[in-house]
C-alpha positions in Angstrom: 0.0 0.2 0.1 1.1 3.6 -0.7 0.2 6.5 1.5 1.1 10.3 0.5 1.4 12.6 3.9 1.3 16.2 3.9 4.1 17.0 6.6 4.9 20.3 8.0 8.1 21.1 10.1 10.7 19.8 7.7 13.1 23.0 7.4 16.0 21.7 5.7 17.4 18.6 4.1 18.5 16.7 7.0 15.3 17.4 8.3 13.8 15.3 5.7 16.8 12.5 5.6 16.0 11.8 9.3 12.0 11.6 8.6 13.3 9.1 5.9 15.8 6.8 7.5 13.4 6.8 10.9 10.5 5.3 8.7 12.6 3.2 6.7 13.4 1.0 10.2 10.0 0.7 10.8 8.9 -3.0 10.3 6.6 -3.3 7.2 7.7 0.0 5.8 9.1 -0.9 2.1 10.0 2.2 0.6 10.1 5.8 1.5 10.3 8.6 -0.5 10.6 12.7 1.3 10.1 15.6 -0.9 11.3 18.8 1.5 10.1 21.5 -1.3 6.5 20.1 -1.4 6.4 19.0 2.0 5.5 15.5 0.8 6.2 12.2 2.6 5.3 9.0 0.7 5.7 5.7 1.7 5.1 2.0 0.8 4.4 -0.3 3.1 2.5 -3.7 4.3 -0.4 -3.6 5.9 -0.4 -7.0 7.5 2.6 -5.7 10.0 2.3 -1.7 9.9 -0.9 0.5 9.5 -1.3 4.4 8.6 -2.0 5.4 11.6 1.1 4.1 13.4 2.8 6.0 10.4 1.7 9.2 11.3 2.2 9.0 14.6 5.7 8.2 14.4 6.6 11.0 12.2 4.6 13.2 14.8 6.8 11.4 17.5 9.8 13.0 15.5 9.0 16.7 15.8 7.1 17.0 12.5 3.5 17.8 11.9 1.1 15.4 9.7 -1.6 18.2 8.7 -4.3 15.9 8.6 -4.2 15.4 12.3 -3.3 19.0 13.4 -5.6 22.0 13.8 -5.1 25.1 12.4 -1.3 26.4 12.0 -0.2 28.7 14.9 3.6 29.5 14.0 2.2 33.6 13.1 1.2 33.7 16.6 4.0 32.5 18.1 6.6 34.7 16.1 4.5 37.3 16.9 5.0 36.9 20.8 8.6 36.0 20.7 9.4 39.3 19.3 7.3 40.8 21.7 8.9 38.7 24.3 12.3 39.6 22.9 12.4 43.4 22.3 10.9 43.6 25.9 14.3 41.7 27.1 15.8 44.4 24.9 14.4 47.1 27.0 15.3 46.2 30.0 19.0 45.7 29.3 19.0 49.5 29.5 16.8 49.8 32.3 18.7 49.0 35.2 15.9 48.3 38.0 15.7 46.3 40.9 14.5 43.3 38.9 15.8 43.9 35.8 17.7 40.7 35.3 15.2 38.5 37.4 12.7 39.4 34.0 15.3 39.1 31.0 15.5 35.5 32.9 11.9 35.0 32.7 11.5 36.5 29.1 14.4 34.3 28.0 12.6 30.9 29.2 9.5 31.9 27.7 10.9 32.9 24.7 12.7 28.9 24.7 9.8 27.5 25.8 7.9 29.2 23.4 9.6 29.5 20.0 12.2 26.4 20.5 9.6 23.8 21.2 9.7 22.9 18.0 13.4 23.4 17.4 13.7 20.5 20.4 11.2 18.3 18.9 13.1 18.4 15.6 16.6 18.3 17.3 14.7 15.0 19.1 14.0 13.4 16.0 17.2 14.0 14.3 19.2 12.6 17.6 16.7 9.2 17.1 17.7 9.0 13.5 21.4 10.1 14.2 20.9 12.3 11.4 21.8 16.2 12.5 20.1 19.2 11.1 19.6 22.9 11.5 17.1 22.3 14.7 19.9 20.4 16.2 22.3 23.1 15.7 20.3 26.0 16.8 18.7 24.5 19.8 22.2 23.3 21.1 23.3 26.6 20.2 20.3 29.0 22.4 20.1 26.3 25.4 23.9 26.7 25.7 23.7 30.6 25.8 20.0 30.5 28.0 22.2 27.6 30.4 25.4 29.7 30.8 23.2 33.1 31.6 21.3 31.3 34.2 24.6 29.8 35.8 26.6 32.9 35.7 23.1 34.9 36.9 23.2 32.6 40.0 26.9 33.2 40.6 27.5 29.4 39.4 29.8 30.7 36.6 32.1 34.0 36.3 31.1 36.1 33.9 27.9 38.4 33.1 24.4 36.6 32.2 23.5 37.6 28.1 19.9 36.4 27.8 19.3 38.7 25.1 21.5 36.3 22.6 19.0 32.9 23.3 15.9 34.9 23.1 17.1 36.9 19.8 18.6 33.7 18.4 15.6 31.8 18.1 13.3 34.7 17.9 15.6 35.2 14.6 15.7 31.3 13.5 11.7 31.3 13.6 11.2 34.6 11.7 13.9 33.4 8.9 11.9 29.7 8.6 8.3 31.5 8.2 9.9 34.0 5.8 11.0 30.9 3.8 7.8 29.1 4.3 5.9 31.8 2.7 8.2 32.5 0.1 8.1 28.4 -0.8 4.6 28.3 -0.5 4.1 31.0 -3.6 6.6 29.6 -5.2 5.0 25.8 -5.1 1.4 27.8 -5.5 0.2 25.9 -8.4 1.0 22.4 -7.1 -0.7 23.6 -3.8 -3.8 23.8 -6.3 -3.2 20.4 -7.9 -2.9 18.3 -4.6 -6.4 20.2 -3.0 -8.7 19.8 -5.7 -10.0 16.7 -4.0 -11.3 19.3 -1.2 -13.6 20.9 -3.8 -17.3 20.5 -4.3 -19.2 19.0 -7.0 -22.7 20.3 -7.5 -24.5 16.8 -8.8 -28.3 17.3 -10.2 -29.8 14.0 -8.8 -33.9 13.9 -9.6 -34.1 17.7 -10.3 -32.7 18.9 -7.1 -28.9 19.9 -6.9 -26.8 18.4 -4.6 -23.0 19.0 -3.2 -20.6 16.1 -3.1 -16.6 15.8 -3.2 -15.1 15.0 -6.1 -14.4 11.3 -5.2 -18.2 10.8 -4.7 -18.9 11.9 -8.6 -19.6 8.6 -11.1 -19.2 8.2 -14.6 -22.6 9.5 -16.3 -23.6 11.8 -13.4 -25.1 14.9 -14.9 -22.5 18.2 -13.0 -24.0 22.2 -12.8 -20.9 24.4 -13.7 -21.3 28.1 -13.2 -19.4 30.8 -13.2 -16.6 30.7 -10.5 -16.7 27.3 -10.5 -13.8 24.6 -10.7 -14.4 21.6 -13.0 -14.1 18.2 -10.6 -14.0 15.9 -13.2 -13.3 15.3 -17.1 -16.5 15.8 -18.4 -18.5 16.8 -21.4 -20.8 19.7 -22.0 -23.9 18.5 -22.8 -26.2 22.4 -22.8 -25.0 25.8 -22.4 -21.8 27.4 -23.3 -18.6 28.2 -20.8 -15.9 30.1 -21.2 -12.8 28.5 -19.2 -9.3 28.7 -18.1 -7.2 25.3 -18.4 -3.7 26.8 -16.9 -3.3 24.7 -14.1 -3.2 21.7 -16.7 -1.7 23.5 -19.9 -0.3 26.8 -18.8 -3.0 28.4 -21.1 -4.0 31.0 -19.6 -6.4 32.7 -22.6 -10.2 31.7 -21.7 -11.6 28.9 -24.6 -15.1 28.7 -25.1 -16.5 25.4 -25.0 -20.2 24.9 -26.5 -22.3 21.6 -26.7 -20.5 18.4 -27.3 -16.6 19.4 -26.1 -14.8 17.8 -23.3 -14.3 19.7 -20.4 -10.7 18.8 -18.3 -10.9 18.5 -14.4 -9.3 21.3 -12.9 -9.9 23.9 -15.3 -11.9 27.2 -13.7 -15.4 28.4 -15.1 -14.6 32.0 -16.0 -18.0 32.9 -17.4 -21.4 30.6 -18.4 -23.4 28.3 -17.0 -23.5 24.4 -18.2 -24.6 21.1 -17.4 -22.2 18.3 -18.3 -21.9 14.5 -18.0 -18.7 13.3 -16.3 -16.9 11.1 -18.1 -14.5 10.3 -15.7 -14.2 9.4 -11.7 -11.9 11.6 -10.1 -8.9 9.3 -10.0 -8.8 8.9 -13.6 -9.0 12.7 -14.4 -6.6 14.9 -15.7 -5.9 17.2 -13.0 -5.8 14.0 -10.5 -3.2 12.3 -12.9 -1.4 15.4 -13.1 -1.1 15.9 -9.2 0.4 12.1 -9.3 2.8 12.4 -11.9 4.0 15.7 -10.5 4.0 14.1 -7.0 6.1 11.2 -8.2 8.1 13.5 -9.6 9.1 16.0 -6.9 9.8 12.1 -5.0 12.8 11.5 -7.5 16.0 13.0 -7.1 18.8 13.7 -9.5 22.1 13.2 -9.2 23.1 17.0 -7.8 20.7 16.8 -5.4 22.1 13.6 -3.5 25.5 15.0 -3.8 24.3 18.0 -1.8 22.2 15.9 0.9 25.1 14.2 1.6 27.2 17.0 2.3 24.7 18.9 3.7 24.5 15.7 6.3 28.4 15.2 7.1 28.5 18.9 7.1 26.5 19.1 10.4 28.8 16.9 12.1 32.1 18.8 10.8 30.3 21.7 12.5 29.7 20.2 15.7 33.2 19.5 15.9 34.7 22.5 14.9 32.5 24.4 17.6 33.9 22.4 20.1 37.7 22.7 18.9 36.7 26.9 19.0 35.7 26.8 22.5 38.5 24.6 23.3 41.3 27.2 21.5 39.4 30.1 22.7 39.2 29.2 26.3 42.9 27.9 26.3 43.9 31.3 25.1 41.9 33.8 27.1 40.7 31.9 30.3 37.3 33.0 29.9 34.4 30.6 29.3 31.9 33.6 27.9 34.1 34.6 25.4 35.0 30.8 24.9 31.2 30.1 24.6 30.1 33.3 22.4 32.8 32.2 19.7 32.0 28.5 19.7 27.9 29.5 19.8 28.3 31.9 16.9 30.3 28.7 14.9 27.6 26.3 15.8 25.1 28.8 14.5 26.1 30.6 11.2 27.6 27.1 10.0 24.0 26.3 10.0 23.8 24.0 6.2 20.4 25.2 5.5 21.4 27.5 2.4 23.3 24.5 1.3 20.4 21.8 1.7 17.9 23.8 0.1 20.1 25.0 -2.5 19.3 22.6 -5.4 15.9 21.1 -4.5 14.2 24.4 -3.8 15.5 25.6 -7.0 14.9 22.2 -8.9 11.5 22.5 -7.8 10.4 25.7 -8.8 11.7 25.0 -11.9 9.5 22.2 -12.2 6.5 23.6 -11.3 7.3 26.6 -13.5 7.6 24.6 -16.5 4.5 22.3 -15.5 2.7 25.9 -15.6 4.0 26.7 -18.8 3.0 23.4 -20.6 5.9 20.8 -19.9 5.8 18.0 -17.5 9.3 17.3 -16.7 8.5 13.6 -15.2 12.2 12.8 -14.3 13.7 15.6 -12.4 17.6 14.4 -13.7 16.3 15.7 -16.9 17.2 19.1 -16.4 20.9 18.3 -15.7 21.3 16.5 -18.9 22.8 17.9 -22.3 21.5 16.9 -25.6 23.7 17.0 -28.8 21.5 14.9 -31.2 17.7 15.8 -31.2 16.1 12.8 -33.1 13.0 14.1 -34.5 9.8 12.3 -35.6 7.6 13.8 -38.5 4.2 12.3 -38.2 2.4 13.6 -35.5 4.9 15.1 -33.9 6.3 18.0 -36.5 3.2 17.6 -38.6 -0.2 17.9 -36.9 -0.7 14.1 -38.0 -3.7 15.0 -39.9 -3.6 14.5 -43.7 -5.6 16.2 -45.8 -6.5 15.7 -49.8 -4.9 18.3 -52.0 -5.4 16.6 -55.5 -6.8 13.6 -57.0 -6.6 12.0 -60.7 -9.9 10.1 -61.9 -9.9 7.7 -64.5 -13.7 6.8 -64.5 -16.9 8.9 -63.6 -18.3 7.9 -60.1 -15.0 6.3 -58.7 -14.8 9.9 -56.2 -18.4 8.5 -55.0 -16.9 5.4 -54.5 -13.8 5.9 -52.6 -16.0 8.1 -50.4 -18.4 5.9 -49.3 -15.6 3.1 -48.4 -13.5 5.8 -46.3 -16.3 5.9 -44.1 -15.9 2.0 -42.6 -11.9 3.0 -41.8 -10.7 5.7 -39.4 -7.2 5.8 -40.9 -6.0 9.6 -41.3 -6.2 8.8 -44.7 -9.6 8.0 -45.0 -10.7 10.6 -42.5 -9.4 13.3 -44.6 -11.1 12.0 -47.7 -14.1 11.8 -45.7 -13.7 15.4 -44.9 -13.0 16.3 -48.3 -16.0 14.9 -49.7 -18.5 15.8 -46.9 -16.9 19.9 -47.7 -17.4 19.3 -51.3 -21.0 17.9 -51.1 -20.2 14.6 -52.7 -23.4 12.5 -52.3 -22.4 8.7 -51.8 -24.4 6.1 -51.5 -24.5 2.9 -49.2 -21.3 1.0 -49.0 -22.3 -1.9 -46.9 -19.9 -5.1 -45.9 -16.8 -2.7 -46.5 -13.7 -4.6 -44.3 -10.7 -3.0 -43.7 -7.4 -5.2 -43.8 -4.8 -3.8 -41.9 -1.8 -2.9 -44.3 -4.2 -3.3 -47.1 -6.8 -1.0 -46.8 -10.4 -1.3 -47.1 -11.9 -4.1 -49.2 -15.9 -3.5 -50.8 -16.7 -6.8 -53.3 -14.3 -6.0 -56.1 -12.9 -2.7 -54.6 -10.1 -1.9 -53.1 -9.0 1.6 -51.0 -5.3 1.3 -50.6 -2.4 2.3 -50.8 -0.7 3.5 -54.2 3.0 3.1 -55.5 2.9 6.9 -56.9 0.3 8.6 -55.0 -0.5 7.9 -51.1 -3.5 6.2 -52.0 -5.8 5.1 -54.6 -8.7 3.1 -56.1 -8.2 -0.5 -57.6 -11.0 -2.7 -58.9 -9.9 -5.8 -60.0 -6.4 -4.6 -60.2 -7.1 -1.7 -62.3 -6.6 1.6 -61.2 -9.6 4.0 -61.4 -8.4 6.9 -58.8 -5.6 8.5 -57.4 -5.5 10.2 -54.1 -2.9 12.8 -52.7 -2.5 14.0 -49.6 -0.5 16.2 -47.5 0.3 16.6 -43.7 0.2 20.3 -42.6 3.5 21.2 -40.2 2.5 22.6 -37.2 2.8 26.0 -36.9 5.4 26.7 -34.3 7.7 24.0 -35.7 9.6 26.4 -37.4 10.4 28.5 -34.4 11.6 25.6 -32.3 13.7 24.0 -35.0 15.5 27.3 -35.3 15.6 27.4 -31.7 17.5 24.4 -31.3 19.9 25.0 -34.1 21.1 28.3 -32.4 21.7 25.9 -29.7 24.1 23.9 -31.7 22.0 20.7 -31.6 22.3 18.7 -34.4 19.1 17.8 -35.6 18.0 14.2 -37.1 14.5 13.6 -38.5 13.1 10.1 -38.4 9.5 9.2 -40.4 8.5 5.8 -42.0 7.2 8.3 -44.7 8.2 7.9 -48.4 11.6 9.5 -49.3 10.1 12.3 -51.0 8.0 13.4 -48.6 10.4 13.5 -46.2 13.0 15.4 -48.4 10.1 18.1 -49.1 9.6 18.7 -45.1 13.1 18.1 -44.4 13.9 21.2 -46.8 11.1 23.1 -45.9 12.9 22.9 -42.3 16.0 23.3 -42.8 17.2 19.9 -41.1 19.9 18.5 -43.0 19.6 15.0 -42.1 16.9 12.8 -42.3 15.7 9.0 -42.3 13.0 7.8 -44.1 10.7 4.8 -44.7 12.2 3.8 -41.4 10.4 1.1 -38.9 10.8 1.0 -35.0 13.7 -1.0 -34.8 15.8 1.0 -37.1 14.8 4.2 -35.0 16.0 2.0 -31.7 19.4 0.9 -33.8 20.2 5.3 -34.8 19.4 5.5 -31.2 22.1 3.2 -30.3 24.4 3.8 -33.2 25.0 7.7 -31.9 25.3 6.8 -28.3 28.0 4.5 -29.5 29.9 7.4 -30.6 29.8 9.0 -27.2 26.8 11.5 -28.3 24.5 12.5 -26.3 21.1 11.8 -27.5 17.3 13.0 -27.1 14.1 11.6 -29.2 11.0 13.5 -29.5 7.7 11.7 -30.8 4.2 10.8 -30.1 3.2 7.1 -31.2 3.9 3.6 -30.2 6.3 3.1 -32.8 8.2 5.5 -31.1 8.7 4.4 -27.7 11.5 1.8 -27.9 13.9 4.6 -29.2 12.5 7.1 -26.6 13.4 4.2 -23.9 17.0 3.6 -25.1 17.5 8.0 -25.4 19.6 9.5 -22.8 16.5 12.3 -22.9 13.2 11.3 -24.5 10.3 13.9 -24.7 6.8 12.4 -25.8 3.7 15.3 -27.0 0.8 14.8 -24.7 -1.6 13.9 -27.9 0.7 10.9 -28.3 0.2 7.3 -27.4 0.0 6.3 -23.5 2.8 4.3 -24.1 4.8 7.1 -25.6 4.0 9.0 -22.5 4.7 6.3 -20.0 8.2 6.3 -21.5 9.2 9.8 -22.0 11.4 11.8 -19.4 9.0 14.8 -20.3 5.9 15.5 -21.8 5.1 18.6 -23.6 1.4 19.6 -22.8 1.2 22.3 -25.7 2.8 19.9 -28.5 5.9 20.6 -29.8 6.2 24.6 -29.5 6.9 23.3 -25.2 10.1 21.7 -26.8 11.7 25.3 -26.5 10.0 26.4 -23.4 11.7 23.2 -21.7 15.4 24.1 -22.9 14.5 28.1 -21.3 13.6 26.8 -18.1 16.1 24.0 -18.4 18.6 26.6 -18.5 17.4 29.0 -15.9 16.7 26.1 -13.3 20.6 25.1 -13.6 21.7 28.9 -13.5 19.2 29.2 -10.7 21.3 25.9 -8.5 24.4 27.4 -10.0 23.7 30.7 -8.1 22.5 29.1 -4.8 25.5 26.9 -4.4 28.0 29.7 -4.8 25.9 31.9 -2.1 25.8 29.0 0.3 29.7 28.3 -0.5 30.6 32.2 -0.2 28.2 32.3 2.8 30.4 29.8 5.0 33.5 30.5 3.3 33.4 34.2 4.9 30.9 33.8 7.8 33.1 30.6 9.6 35.9 32.6 9.6 34.9 35.4 11.3 32.1 33.5 13.7 34.9 31.5 15.1 37.2 35.2 16.0 39.5 35.2 12.9 39.2 38.5 13.2 38.6 39.3 16.4 42.0 41.4 17.2 40.8 43.7 14.2 37.6 44.5 15.9 35.6 42.4 14.0 33.8 39.4 15.4 29.8 37.9 15.4 27.6 38.1 18.1 25.4 34.0 18.3 22.4 36.3 17.9 23.7 38.0 15.1 25.0 35.0 13.9 21.3 33.2 14.0 20.1 36.8 11.6 23.1 36.1 9.1 22.1 32.4 8.8 18.0 33.0 8.5 19.1 35.7 5.9 21.4 33.3 4.1 18.3 30.9 3.5 16.0 33.4 3.0 18.2 34.6 0.1 18.6 31.5 -1.5 14.4 30.9 -1.4 14.0 34.2 -2.9 16.5 33.7 -5.7 14.6 30.2 -6.4 11.7 31.7 -6.9 12.3 35.2 -8.6 10.8 35.0 -12.3 
């Protein structure tokens, strides 16, 4: 069984790691995936050994919140209280009354207890799983500062207490976490919308009465009422009325689309205006928005190579920080003989070195990039696709570069009445050429008599007594009677509107383009010439496409494949990266690493978003590295004799700001 949970309170990559490792130790748990960015935990488990409630309880015992079990979030109220108490404490530092120190101690303890509660829970979870995280470092630093201040206040240690250090350290860290969560939630807004669709209400017409139901309670055949402002709960067909709907959540296209009787409505679409009645075509589980949400969830549960490396470095970095802070304490104590001075430097190192910025640098930029691409019509199923470069791109022609809907452009008749016979026979087939011939006859007003008992034979054509409507060597389709040719029909498959722009964009990137098609040599050559593609292979079979991919990879080239049909699936599975059109076959979409929701034009969007995401990742890693490179020596007191040093509370502020800068950089447009 697979369980998906919304978990809050995970603030860094090591928090997610501790949840993952702890759950894996439970008997019956088979697989665990954690997405810090989406705040999601996926658990596969055997129901004979463990149940969902125990899994939820275990996560909560680590100090995190399973939101389905919680009341509303009170983080803003807690943060406000911490600021009020800390500012009051600072005021008391300048008011030397009879009970000034006593009040400072009480306020510091209050901030530690209220604001630090979640930090302690996270720290305990980290200790249980032996994975250090930000909560552990901050909890150790703030507790040490408070303990020293209390001991010095009671006269058990030499020196003056500094209650403001622990209070402002907790307050600054909570402020950074709050802002980080707020910015991250805004960046992941589209994902939140997708995942919250199941909480919508659907209005169903039952025996003349309007009833409100959850999307899960809507069945195929139910009649839905849709009004302005509604969100379509399941895939359905409009029976009456007219609507303007926005499908941006699914396709990235924000321009409203008019829908009339017989048109299909996708779940997740917003009704901009109008009223209509629609018949449910699918249940919620099988509808477009739910399937897209599941694909996005699965995508976020996967980790590319770069993120796995960052996770490992962040995990080990916490251990190094703990040892470093102890070493700094000992060195300064031996040098000065003052516990307070040594403790200040040690706490500063402990807090400023927190690997939060480094831990979220890759996953957050990656998640925002994936969701931005999805909003623009590109579903990246495998996150590692953004790490890959493409040297050679193989492009399928029919249905990918072209619309896949041929039209009849000319014909030749050798016998009067042959056109009517061909049009009548075309009604028995759904082959693209037959459909094009039917459309031509309908638009031209060609009257056809009945053609009963027609039989379609795969690879041959349509048979009707002595007539055969099938392939021709000179033209695409011909009509024969007892082997004698009566008519020839010439078709043309139109190029997609955006193809020229996409091809030009790819060529400017220095990409080598190769067109593959099962079509005739002459037609393939004409299309390739029109698009400026120098290499092409015509009359190829699926095994030929696969062979071409292997041949290029053996030369050490990184190969991408774009396709839409079942015949493209083997080559796509072998390629380094594969792109599937959303209008293509289901098998192709399963084989593709990337699904182009808005057609071939979305290929340009993918490479633009890939470049932007990788640029954000490099910027985040540079900032996180530079922050630690500068912050640690200053915190350790390397420049103390020059009058440059860092108090623990300011180190906490710097740590919060460093994490926030990474979040803002990842989320910016």
